[in-house]
C-alpha positions as CSV (number, residue, x, y, z in Angstrom):
1,X,103.2,72.5,100.8
2,X,106.0,72.7,98.6
3,X,108.2,75.1,100.0
4,X,111.4,75.9,99.5
5,X,111.2,75.4,95.5
6,X,113.3,78.0,94.5
7,X,116.4,77.7,92.5
8,X,118.9,79.7,90.4
9,X,122.1,79.0,88.3
10,X,123.1,80.4,91.7
11,X,121.8,78.9,94.7
12,X,119.2,76.7,95.8
13,X,117.0,77.7,98.5
14,X,116.1,73.7,100.1
15,X,115.1,72.8,103.6
16,X,117.8,72.9,106.2
17,X,118.2,69.3,108.6
18,X,119.8,69.3,112.1
19,X,122.7,68.2,110.5
20,X,123.5,72.0,108.9
21,X,124.0,73.7,112.1
22,X,127.6,73.4,111.7
23,X,127.3,75.5,108.9
24,X,124.8,77.6,110.1
25,X,126.6,79.3,113.3
26,X,129.9,79.6,111.4
27,X,127.3,81.5,109.2
28,X,126.3,83.3,112.6
29,X,129.0,83.6,114.3
30,X,130.8,85.6,110.6
31,X,127.5,87.4,110.6
32,X,126.1,88.6,114.3
33,X,128.1,90.3,116.9
34,X,125.8,88.1,119.4
35,X,125.4,84.8,117.5
36,X,122.8,82.5,118.4
37,X,124.2,79.3,119.5
38,X,124.8,75.7,118.9
39,X,122.2,75.2,120.7
40,X,119.9,77.4,120.1
41,X,119.9,76.9,115.9
42,X,119.7,72.9,117.0
43,X,116.0,73.8,119.5
44,X,114.9,75.9,116.1
45,X,114.1,72.1,114.4
46,X,110.9,71.5,116.4
47,X,107.3,71.1,115.2
48,X,106.8,74.5,115.0
49,X,109.7,75.5,113.3
50,X,110.6,76.1,109.3
51,X,114.2,76.2,108.2
52,X,114.7,77.2,105.0
53,X,118.9,77.5,103.6
54,X,120.7,78.6,100.1
55,X,122.9,76.6,98.6
56,X,125.9,77.8,96.2
57,X,126.8,75.3,93.7
58,X,129.0,73.6,95.6
59,X,126.6,73.0,97.9
60,X,127.8,75.1,100.4
61,X,125.1,76.8,102.2
62,X,125.6,80.8,101.6
63,X,122.6,82.3,103.8
64,X,119.6,80.7,105.8
65,X,116.5,82.0,107.7
66,X,114.2,80.3,111.0
67,X,111.0,80.5,110.9
68,X,108.3,79.7,113.3
69,X,104.4,79.6,113.4
70,X,101.7,79.7,116.1
71,X,98.9,79.0,114.6
72,X,97.8,82.0,111.7
73,X,101.1,84.2,113.0
74,X,104.6,83.8,111.6
75,X,107.5,84.5,113.9
76,X,110.8,85.2,111.8
77,X,114.1,83.8,114.0
78,X,116.9,84.9,112.5
79,X,118.3,85.4,108.4
80,X,121.5,84.8,108.9
81,X,123.2,85.9,104.6
82,X,127.4,85.6,104.8
83,X,128.7,88.0,105.4
84,X,131.6,87.0,101.5
85,X,128.0,86.6,100.0
86,X,126.2,90.0,100.9
87,X,124.3,92.4,98.7
88,X,123.5,89.8,95.8
89,X,120.0,89.8,97.1
90,X,120.1,86.6,99.3
91,X,118.8,87.8,101.8
92,X,115.6,89.0,100.2
93,X,115.3,86.3,98.3
94,X,114.9,84.5,101.7
95,X,113.0,87.2,103.0
96,X,110.6,86.4,99.5
97,X,110.7,83.0,100.1
98,X,109.8,83.5,104.1
99,X,106.6,85.8,103.0
100,X,105.6,83.3,100.1
101,X,105.5,80.8,103.1
102,X,103.5,82.3,105.3
103,X,100.7,83.5,103.4
104,X,100.7,79.6,102.0
105,X,100.3,78.1,105.6
106,X,97.4,81.3,105.4
107,X,98.9,83.1,107.9
108,X,97.6,86.9,108.7
109,X,100.8,88.5,110.0
110,X,104.6,87.8,109.4
111,X,106.5,89.2,112.6
112,X,110.4,90.0,113.2
113,X,112.3,91.8,115.4
114,X,115.2,94.2,114.2
115,X,118.6,95.9,116.1
116,X,117.5,99.6,115.5
117,X,121.0,100.1,113.8
118,X,120.9,97.1,111.8
119,X,119.9,99.9,109.1
120,X,120.8,97.6,105.6
121,X,118.1,94.7,106.9
122,X,115.5,98.0,108.1
123,X,115.5,99.3,105.1
124,X,115.1,95.3,103.2
125,X,112.3,95.0,105.1
126,X,110.5,98.5,104.5
127,X,111.1,97.3,100.9
128,X,109.1,93.8,101.1
129,X,106.3,96.0,103.0
130,X,107.1,95.4,107.1
131,X,106.0,98.7,109.0
132,X,107.7,99.5,111.9
133,X,104.5,98.2,115.3
134,X,106.7,98.3,118.1
135,X,109.9,98.7,120.1
136,X,111.8,97.4,122.9
137,X,113.7,98.8,124.5
138,X,116.7,98.5,125.2
139,X,116.6,94.2,124.1
140,X,119.8,93.8,122.9
141,X,122.7,94.3,124.4
142,X,125.4,96.4,122.3
143,X,129.6,96.9,123.3
144,X,128.9,97.0,127.1
145,X,125.1,98.6,126.7
146,X,121.9,98.0,125.5
147,X,120.6,98.7,122.4
148,X,116.4,98.8,121.0
149,X,114.9,96.1,119.5
150,X,112.2,97.2,116.4
151,X,109.0,95.1,116.2
152,X,108.1,95.1,111.9
153,X,105.1,93.1,111.2
154,X,103.6,92.7,107.1
155,X,100.1,92.5,106.9
156,X,99.1,89.3,105.1
157,X,95.1,89.5,105.4
């Protein structure tokens, strides 16, 4: 497989490495209310994982996606775009690459979970063909309370 291979005049899609964790963490902390830790991000560079990044012309990280593949299932663990760069199509670009990777890897499904309140992400996932397949009640912490996680799947078969 030759992924990632996408490049525009603005960004290049690349595989990230453990040395990129500090840059990933910076974006993660600015983009998410409950970010993954540096240790969690570093753990995503094992055998079952792929970490794609978008880098701009100055070679700065704009966003990233982490996937895990187990047999014929791909799970989107995290997709994160620098808040200053959101709304420019970079999330869709990363998600399309995840889907293309999954197809080439002969996966039958791409799965993910998303906060119920994350309307922008949910809209993107629906536009790319994901459907809601379940719910985890009270899964995410939210201002001293809990928020549901929506499970979404994209069938590739």
